[in-house]
C-alpha positions as semicolon CSV with decimal commas, in nm:
position;residue;x (nm);y (nm);z (nm)
1;M;5,066;7,008;1,589
2;A;5,111;6,866;1,241
3;R;5,237;6,510;1,210
4;Y;5,271;6,223;0,965
5;E;5,091;5,901;1,044
6;L;5,114;5,546;0,918
7;M;4,773;5,394;0,970
8;D;4,649;5,039;0,939
9;L;4,339;5,081;0,725
10;V;4,193;4,749;0,840
11;S;4,210;4,804;1,216
12;G;4,224;5,183;1,223
13;N;4,529;5,169;1,452
14;F;4,840;5,382;1,408
15;A;5,145;5,188;1,296
16;G;5,364;5,494;1,354
17;I;5,356;5,868;1,415
18;Y;5,638;6,087;1,282
19;E;5,748;6,450;1,280
20;T;5,851;6,433;0,914
21;E;5,744;6,247;0,603
22;E;6,105;6,138;0,552
23;E;6,108;5,954;0,886
24;A;5,789;5,768;0,797
25;L;5,915;5,678;0,450
26;R;6,245;5,553;0,596
27;D;6,055;5,307;0,819
28;V;5,834;5,195;0,529
29;A;6,138;5,142;0,304
30;A;6,319;4,940;0,573
31;T;6,011;4,722;0,625
32;V;5,965;4,662;0,252
33;R;6,331;4,569;0,207
34;R;6,327;4,330;0,501
35;F;5,984;4,166;0,462
36;G;5,864;4,254;0,111
37;P;5,588;4,489;-0,004
38;E;5,318;4,259;0,134
39;A;5,428;4,362;0,484
40;I;5,272;4,705;0,439
41;D;4,949;4,591;0,272
42;G;4,668;4,789;0,425
43;L;4,889;5,077;0,546
44;A;4,849;5,437;0,439
45;L;5,064;5,743;0,503
46;G;4,874;6,053;0,596
47;Y;4,936;6,410;0,704
48;D;4,739;6,530;1,007
49;D;4,725;6,903;1,075
50;Y;4,425;6,905;1,310
51;P;4,288;7,145;1,436
52;D;4,418;7,381;1,165
53;G;4,310;7,167;0,870
54;T;4,147;6,846;0,764
55;G;4,460;6,644;0,687
56;R;4,513;6,431;0,380
57;V;4,621;6,091;0,258
58;I;4,965;6,103;0,098
59;A;4,996;5,746;-0,034
60;D;4,895;5,385;0,021
61;G;4,955;5,048;-0,145
62;A;5,197;5,035;-0,437
63;E;5,232;5,414;-0,440
64;L;5,349;5,410;-0,077
65;V;5,607;5,142;-0,161
66;R;5,727;5,337;-0,468
67;R;5,748;5,663;-0,276
68;A;5,937;5,508;0,019
69;L;6,192;5,324;-0,196
70;A;6,251;5,635;-0,409
71;A;6,303;5,852;-0,100
72;C;6,534;5,602;0,072
73;P;6,773;5,432;-0,170
74;P;6,939;5,115;-0,036
75;N;7,283;5,277;-0,002
76;A;7,137;5,545;0,230
77;A;7,066;5,277;0,489
78;N;7,431;5,163;0,472
79;G;7,590;5,492;0,578
80;A;7,632;5,665;0,242
81;A;7,738;6,028;0,248
82;G;7,461;6,245;0,383
83;A;7,257;5,951;0,508
84;R;7,128;5,933;0,862
85;A;7,262;5,660;1,082
86;A;7,036;5,360;1,123
87;R;6,846;5,340;1,450
88;P;7,004;5,108;1,705
89;R;6,857;4,762;1,740
90;A;6,705;4,650;2,065
91;K;6,931;4,452;2,291
92;P;6,850;4,082;2,315
93;A;6,658;3,979;2,624
94;K;6,860;3,828;2,905
95;R;6,786;3,467;2,985
């Protein structure tokens, strides 16, 4: 099954696995807007189509930031026409 993966290039761990590139880019854009582009240093977005193919790297570094911000303009996160609703936040832990 084909999937899109955000991978930490330093540790080799997955930071996220997605059904679509748009979902992955939405998470990258949200992270960059909240914490700055340094927050995704060392991450790469790839496409994995194993066992049918060899997969490929789509973008990393500044190109990943550029691609994510272009795909997900700020107003899309605020409920603009045609935008997906933001994912719900986790509930605070009870004390």
